[in-house]
ROSE-26517 format. One record per residue (C-alpha): x, y, z; residue number from 1; residue in one letter. Coordinates in Angstrom, 3 decimals, padded with zeros to 6 digits. Layout:
BEGIN
X:Y:Z:NUM:a
...
END
This chain:
BEGIN
-016.818:005.599:-009.987:1:x
-017.808:002.179:-008.193:2:x
-014.989:-000.127:-006.549:3:x
-015.608:-003.835:-005.647:4:x
-013.565:-006.545:-003.231:5:x
-012.727:-009.608:-005.666:6:x
-012.208:-012.491:-003.403:7:x
-009.014:-014.784:-004.387:8:x
-011.243:-018.149:-004.801:9:x
-014.870:-019.565:-005.566:10:x
-017.267:-021.814:-006.369:11:x
-017.356:-023.465:-009.560:12:x
-019.079:-026.193:-011.356:13:x
-015.413:-028.413:-012.643:14:x
-015.660:-031.051:-015.217:15:x
-012.091:-031.931:-014.807:16:x
-011.747:-034.277:-017.861:17:x
-014.751:-034.825:-020.578:18:x
-016.827:-037.610:-019.251:19:x
-015.529:-036.932:-016.021:20:x
-018.045:-036.171:-012.631:21:x
-018.898:-032.889:-012.516:22:x
-017.303:-031.151:-009.259:23:x
-018.425:-027.996:-007.092:24:x
-015.512:-026.345:-005.726:25:x
-015.166:-023.697:-003.697:26:x
-011.601:-022.898:-004.068:27:x
-011.331:-022.316:-007.926:28:x
-009.429:-019.126:-008.399:29:x
-010.899:-015.997:-009.389:30:x
-008.500:-013.461:-011.592:31:x
-007.843:-010.508:-010.417:32:x
-007.857:-006.976:-012.320:33:x
-003.786:-006.477:-012.306:34:x
-003.786:-010.138:-014.360:35:x
-007.717:-008.898:-016.869:36:x
-005.647:-008.489:-020.913:37:x
-007.383:-005.340:-022.543:38:x
-010.590:-005.837:-023.450:39:x
-011.134:-008.415:-021.007:40:x
-013.731:-007.831:-017.854:41:x
-014.379:-009.307:-014.852:42:x
-018.159:-009.990:-014.283:43:x
-019.652:-010.834:-010.134:44:x
-022.594:-012.944:-011.439:45:x
-025.874:-013.370:-010.211:46:x
-027.564:-016.500:-011.453:47:x
-026.868:-018.199:-014.996:48:x
-029.259:-020.618:-016.808:49:x
-028.700:-024.290:-018.070:50:x
-028.611:-025.100:-021.761:51:x
-028.495:-028.577:-023.301:52:x
-025.317:-027.298:-025.124:53:x
-023.734:-027.237:-021.497:54:x
-024.405:-031.128:-021.049:55:x
-023.001:-032.049:-024.249:56:x
-019.844:-030.060:-023.483:57:x
-019.685:-031.892:-020.066:58:x
-019.735:-035.209:-021.530:59:x
-017.534:-034.723:-024.967:60:x
-020.349:-035.969:-027.649:61:x
-020.225:-033.424:-029.772:62:x
-017.329:-033.534:-033.078:63:x
-014.883:-030.728:-031.185:64:x
-014.351:-031.359:-028.004:65:x
-014.138:-028.529:-025.418:66:x
-011.346:-027.824:-023.337:67:x
-010.425:-029.360:-019.649:68:x
-010.512:-028.628:-016.888:69:x
-014.234:-027.329:-018.377:70:x
-016.409:-024.464:-016.418:71:x
-019.324:-025.173:-018.216:72:x
-022.449:-022.286:-019.034:73:x
-023.152:-019.487:-021.110:74:x
-026.323:-017.618:-020.345:75:x
-024.622:-015.716:-017.377:76:x
-026.303:-012.243:-015.700:77:x
-023.972:-010.080:-013.371:78:x
-022.157:-006.545:-012.648:79:x
-019.060:-005.830:-013.800:80:x
-016.444:-005.769:-011.747:81:x
-013.244:-005.003:-013.207:82:x
-012.025:-003.904:-016.738:83:x
-008.362:-004.915:-017.684:84:x
-006.003:-001.954:-017.940:85:x
-005.089:-000.036:-021.286:86:x
-009.107:-001.121:-022.372:87:x
-009.913:001.905:-024.980:88:x
-013.325:002.753:-025.923:89:x
-015.106:-000.007:-023.379:90:x
-018.923:-000.029:-024.074:91:x
-019.478:-000.705:-020.781:92:x
-018.259:000.630:-017.198:93:x
-017.948:-000.790:-013.950:94:x
-021.571:-001.529:-012.350:95:x
-023.234:-002.129:-015.466:96:x
-025.456:-005.039:-015.258:97:x
-024.427:-007.319:-018.418:98:x
-025.161:-010.914:-019.814:99:x
-022.571:-012.982:-020.846:100:x
-023.534:-015.595:-024.420:101:x
-022.270:-018.664:-026.314:102:x
-020.084:-016.076:-028.105:103:x
-017.654:-014.850:-025.500:104:x
-015.173:-013.332:-028.386:105:x
-014.805:-012.124:-031.847:106:x
-012.590:-010.802:-034.111:107:x
-015.163:-008.350:-035.475:108:x
-012.792:-007.646:-038.191:109:x
-013.016:-010.778:-040.394:110:x
-015.770:-010.950:-043.224:111:x
-017.817:-012.957:-040.784:112:x
-017.675:-010.677:-038.409:113:x
-018.201:-007.810:-041.046:114:x
-021.074:-009.255:-042.348:115:x
-023.043:-009.881:-038.897:116:x
-021.822:-013.462:-038.322:117:x
-019.533:-013.020:-035.577:118:x
-020.937:-016.232:-034.756:119:x
-018.317:-017.964:-037.535:120:x
-015.484:-015.634:-036.582:121:x
-012.867:-018.092:-037.222:122:x
-011.107:-016.882:-034.071:123:x
-014.115:-017.323:-031.770:124:x
-014.324:-017.514:-028.221:125:x
-016.742:-019.467:-026.690:126:x
-018.343:-019.576:-022.959:127:x
-018.098:-022.446:-021.195:128:x
-016.515:-024.859:-024.309:129:x
-013.425:-022.791:-025.821:130:x
-013.118:-020.712:-022.306:131:x
-014.699:-020.688:-018.831:132:x
-018.230:-020.309:-018.851:133:x
-020.845:-019.010:-016.142:134:x
-020.921:-021.926:-013.789:135:x
-018.751:-019.993:-011.506:136:x
-019.396:-017.092:-009.351:137:x
-017.138:-014.780:-011.306:138:x
-016.422:-014.807:-015.263:139:x
-013.756:-012.987:-017.645:140:x
-015.515:-011.700:-020.297:141:x
-015.247:-009.672:-023.192:142:x
-016.396:-005.915:-023.220:143:x
-017.021:-005.908:-027.173:144:x
-019.981:-008.815:-026.840:145:x
-021.213:-008.413:-023.070:146:x
-024.816:-007.771:-023.488:147:x
-026.613:-004.643:-021.781:148:x
-029.063:-005.906:-019.922:149:x
-032.438:-003.790:-019.886:150:x
-033.013:-001.583:-016.554:151:x
-035.450:-003.148:-015.083:152:x
-036.000:-006.560:-016.408:153:x
-035.042:-009.175:-014.013:154:x
-031.823:-011.143:-014.120:155:x
-032.630:-014.584:-013.660:156:x
-035.786:-013.822:-016.395:157:x
-032.922:-012.512:-018.839:158:x
-030.064:-015.395:-018.323:159:x
-031.999:-017.918:-020.321:160:x
-032.699:-014.814:-023.740:161:x
-028.816:-014.799:-023.697:162:x
-028.544:-018.273:-025.364:163:x
-032.283:-019.743:-025.438:164:x
-034.411:-017.250:-026.707:165:x
-031.378:-015.410:-029.077:166:x
-030.771:-018.769:-030.983:167:x
-034.553:-018.769:-031.690:168:x
-034.938:-015.741:-032.501:169:x
-032.583:-016.038:-034.895:170:x
-033.714:-019.042:-036.282:171:x
-037.248:-017.386:-036.357:172:x
-035.856:-013.935:-038.117:173:x
-034.117:-015.158:-040.933:174:x
-037.266:-018.351:-041.887:175:x
-038.457:-016.512:-044.737:176:x
-042.155:-016.508:-042.895:177:x
-044.609:-013.720:-042.787:178:x
-047.247:-012.643:-041.017:179:x
-049.748:-015.634:-040.707:180:x
-047.681:-018.231:-041.989:181:x
-047.658:-021.608:-040.365:182:x
-044.494:-022.366:-038.453:183:x
-044.139:-026.106:-037.270:184:x
-041.969:-026.208:-033.914:185:x
-040.545:-029.632:-032.641:186:x
-038.832:-029.761:-028.938:187:x
-041.593:-027.085:-028.488:188:x
-042.019:-027.754:-024.562:189:x
-037.962:-027.757:-023.760:190:x
-035.692:-024.700:-022.731:191:x
-034.873:-023.335:-026.176:192:x
-038.677:-024.665:-027.997:193:x
-041.065:-022.646:-025.487:194:x
-039.352:-019.200:-025.994:195:x
-039.562:-020.306:-030.287:196:x
-043.513:-020.501:-029.450:197:x
-043.572:-016.616:-028.284:198:x
-041.163:-015.764:-030.550:199:x
-043.039:-016.986:-033.679:200:x
-046.352:-015.449:-031.977:201:x
-044.140:-012.336:-031.457:202:x
-043.751:-012.340:-035.528:203:x
-047.851:-013.308:-036.272:204:x
-046.846:-017.137:-037.228:205:x
-048.937:-019.325:-036.566:206:x
-047.897:-022.060:-034.162:207:x
-047.453:-026.230:-034.267:208:x
-045.593:-027.412:-031.367:209:x
-043.932:-030.615:-031.667:210:x
-043.311:-032.836:-028.051:211:x
-044.556:-034.867:-025.996:212:x
-046.013:-035.276:-022.316:213:x
-048.950:-033.226:-020.792:214:x
-046.736:-030.405:-018.779:215:x
-044.977:-029.477:-022.238:216:x
-048.750:-029.877:-023.892:217:x
-050.528:-027.190:-022.119:218:x
-047.225:-025.304:-021.695:219:x
-047.073:-024.983:-025.334:220:x
-050.832:-024.054:-025.906:221:x
-050.685:-021.576:-022.800:222:x
-048.082:-019.822:-024.897:223:x
-050.164:-019.334:-028.316:224:x
-049.832:-022.919:-030.249:225:x
-052.847:-023.461:-032.030:226:x
-052.183:-027.317:-032.225:227:x
-049.864:-029.693:-030.247:228:x
-048.626:-032.884:-031.808:229:x
-047.544:-035.181:-029.126:230:x
-044.715:-037.358:-031.476:231:x
-045.114:-040.330:-029.005:232:x
-048.587:-040.931:-029.014:233:x
-049.099:-039.595:-032.947:234:x
-049.633:-042.129:-035.492:235:x
-048.565:-039.931:-038.472:236:x
-047.051:-036.996:-037.610:237:x
-046.586:-035.827:-040.544:238:x
-050.068:-035.876:-041.853:239:x
-050.872:-034.061:-038.690:240:x
-049.128:-031.322:-039.832:241:x
-050.393:-031.665:-043.256:242:x
-053.893:-031.256:-042.143:243:x
-053.479:-028.854:-039.746:244:x
-052.504:-026.742:-042.181:245:x
-055.028:-027.528:-044.828:246:x
-053.046:-030.142:-046.455:247:x
-050.199:-028.087:-048.101:248:x
-047.995:-028.790:-044.843:249:x
-046.168:-026.035:-043.014:250:x
-043.991:-022.736:-044.251:251:x
-041.190:-023.153:-042.127:252:x
-040.288:-025.645:-039.288:253:x
-037.306:-024.460:-036.434:254:x
-035.594:-027.472:-034.719:255:x
-034.464:-027.254:-031.127:256:x
-034.824:-030.853:-030.304:257:x
-031.742:-032.786:-030.320:258:x
-033.374:-035.950:-032.130:259:x
-032.275:-036.464:-035.891:260:x
-035.650:-037.627:-036.477:261:x
-036.939:-034.172:-036.330:262:x
-035.007:-032.937:-039.213:263:x
-036.529:-036.266:-041.675:264:x
-039.876:-035.835:-040.510:265:x
-040.110:-031.651:-040.826:266:x
-038.779:-032.289:-044.889:267:x
-041.826:-034.260:-045.508:268:x
-043.997:-031.690:-043.968:269:x
-043.051:-028.497:-045.123:270:x
-044.849:-027.014:-048.326:271:x
-043.237:-026.412:-051.919:272:x
-040.784:-023.176:-050.857:273:x
-041.009:-024.431:-047.144:274:x
-037.833:-023.527:-045.069:275:x
-036.557:-025.591:-042.566:276:x
-034.148:-024.372:-039.854:277:x
-031.401:-026.212:-038.461:278:x
-030.680:-025.545:-034.604:279:x
-030.948:-028.448:-032.164:280:x
-027.630:-030.224:-032.408:281:x
-027.774:-033.963:-032.705:282:x
-023.827:-035.212:-031.849:283:x
-022.697:-036.844:-034.433:284:x
-026.215:-037.543:-036.717:285:x
-026.824:-036.977:-039.918:286:x
-029.125:-034.890:-042.283:287:x
-031.340:-037.748:-044.123:288:x
-033.676:-036.455:-046.378:289:x
-034.779:-036.806:-049.967:290:x
-032.762:-035.001:-052.599:291:x
-035.365:-035.355:-055.386:292:x
-038.108:-034.131:-053.426:293:x
-036.259:-031.528:-051.654:294:x
-035.514:-030.617:-055.277:295:x
-038.991:-031.115:-056.480:296:x
-040.745:-028.687:-053.422:297:x
-037.858:-026.354:-054.144:298:x
-036.977:-026.283:-049.840:299:x
-034.205:-024.296:-048.318:300:x
-032.503:-025.501:-045.397:301:x
-030.254:-023.467:-043.436:302:x
-027.507:-023.950:-040.358:303:x
-028.460:-021.165:-037.401:304:x
-026.217:-020.526:-035.118:305:x
-026.797:-018.897:-032.009:306:x
-026.781:-015.188:-033.025:307:x
-024.701:-011.631:-033.683:308:x
-024.980:-008.954:-031.046:309:x
-027.579:-006.751:-032.252:310:x
-030.097:-010.358:-032.763:311:x
-029.120:-010.275:-028.449:312:x
-029.839:-007.283:-028.323:313:x
-033.492:-007.443:-030.397:314:x
-034.448:-010.867:-028.230:315:x
-033.815:-008.633:-025.276:316:x
-035.408:-006.269:-025.965:317:x
-038.472:-007.965:-027.140:318:x
-038.658:-010.046:-023.532:319:x
-037.960:-007.121:-021.140:320:x
-041.419:-006.109:-022.996:321:x
-042.944:-008.232:-021.545:322:x
-043.399:-010.159:-024.712:323:x
-041.675:-013.079:-024.549:324:x
-041.463:-014.998:-020.609:325:x
-038.752:-017.291:-019.677:326:x
-040.549:-020.119:-017.986:327:x
-038.131:-021.090:-015.667:328:x
-036.889:-022.475:-012.113:329:x
-034.393:-021.434:-010.113:330:x
-032.167:-024.002:-008.746:331:x
-028.609:-023.468:-006.728:332:x
-025.669:-024.323:-008.813:333:x
-024.887:-027.450:-006.287:334:x
-028.062:-029.029:-008.112:335:x
-026.207:-028.807:-011.378:336:x
-025.978:-032.516:-011.721:337:x
-029.235:-033.113:-011.377:338:x
-030.122:-030.466:-013.828:339:x
-027.943:-032.286:-015.907:340:x
-029.963:-035.370:-015.110:341:x
-032.998:-034.031:-016.208:342:x
-031.795:-033.233:-019.232:343:x
-030.736:-036.367:-020.707:344:x
-033.936:-037.848:-019.518:345:x
-036.125:-034.563:-021.330:346:x
-038.176:-034.027:-018.203:347:x
-037.321:-030.617:-017.795:348:x
-040.046:-028.058:-018.938:349:x
-039.079:-024.596:-019.897:350:x
-035.207:-023.745:-018.164:351:x
-033.631:-024.318:-015.023:352:x
-032.051:-021.087:-013.785:353:x
-028.916:-021.441:-011.507:354:x
-029.078:-018.587:-008.494:355:x
-025.895:-018.239:-007.531:356:x
-026.968:-016.637:-004.422:357:x
-027.976:-020.440:-003.451:358:x
-026.856:-022.613:-000.977:359:x
END
């Protein structure tokens, strides 16, 4: 069995209190093996994806505030270097390469967990929100919820699948669509969106991508979208969607954009019986739509919140086979503030992955 030298301190990106400036600390403590509780494990991280959710957590603009001091991040990949004493039937062992997701832990025994909605467990722990996340070199996680990374799948390529990938994969999986159906993806050029284009194509769906800018347009079309609509240039976005789909409208929409207008428009361009999957989280905005036409068109509206352990395995397996690829840029952890600025201004195409070995 391998053994690992675990340092006392590490580098970590810390927000001391909600809305405070991000600090890169080199003296943050590392939890030692003797201090791990049963069921906990310590993971030495190779890398971590950076998600728009992390920005929401840092500035505290969601209805439920995060814990502080806050170490964000929830798309980590690394090696298990310690497991708590008295952990029984651990599905992972020392030296295993695993991923850490938004859902860090759940009870696995409540009604929600038994029905495969672990993310709705009332005892859920959330990486980078209610427990320390992956913007650090070592992170405490939980043996029953870390996800094994398929052999041969690079860690930096796998990182963003653990949140962005599994989130859009689950939303598309439950969108009540069939091969050949039209699906609209607002925010298609972003971190979640560009993965949703690919997962939709894997399922045989016809994709209409909505976003803005030449770079995002080229990315979406290269990934297989049949039509790209620039929301800043379109004079009538709803009419463009309907025209592209033969006049009836799309069968489904998966809204990954955090702009509330994306939801309102979706209920207008969906065809009768269409399904709206709500994924992007625009803070305290409300879903505003016509109740009359929602009923008249027999629309389905679902909230889709990340995914469970099986969704994560399926999403990773598809990506590991090369059917879905994350378009990402590698940055050091010290560049996280600039990454947040790019997210805030909507200038990032694809994803950013933080390499813990970069200075």
